[in-house]
N, C-alpha and C positions, 0 to 999 in steps of 0.2 A: 664864591666858592674858596677862593683863596685865603679869606679870613677865617673861614671855617676850618680849613685844613691847618692853620696856623694855632688856631685855639685847641684842637685836638692835639697837635704836637705839644704845646705848652702844658696841657693837662696831663699827658703821658709823661713827660719830664718831672712834674710837680709829684706824680704819685710814684715815681721811681724811687726806692729806697735800697737799692743794692749796695751803694757806697757809705749808706750810714753806719754800717757795722765797722768798717775800717777807719772811719772817723772817730769813732767812739773809743776804739782801741787806742789810736794814736793820741788821744786827748788824755785818757787813762796813764798810757806810757809816760806822757809829759809829766802828769801830775805826781806819779811816782818818783820820776828823775828829780823834780824840784823838791820833793819831801825828803828824798836820799840826800840831795846836796845841803838840805838844810840841817839835816841830822848829823850827817857824818861830812864835816868839811873836807876831809882829804879826799873825798869821791867827787867833789865838785870840779875838780880841774880835769878828770877823766870824762866827766859828764859834759862839759863844755866842749872838750874835744869831739865827742861823739856828734853831738848836735852841729857843731862847725862842719864835720865831714857830710852830715845828711844835708845841711843847708847847700854846700857846694855842689853836691852831686845833684839836687832838684834843680838849683839854678842852671847847671849845665844841660840838664834834660830839658828845661823849659826854653833853653835858647835853641835848641835843635829842631 
């Protein structure tokens, strides 16, 4: 019975697509930022700063 319940939970997680849109938007924002940095080299420093701040916030929240 426990194996059946584990299988049901795994199937529900597999079918869950609620976070899919968020990931797609994040990937698109990353691609736009990389393209902007490649086209406008003066913007690349500020893009790097923004991604560094995002990375530090995510690291701090993961540690909590």
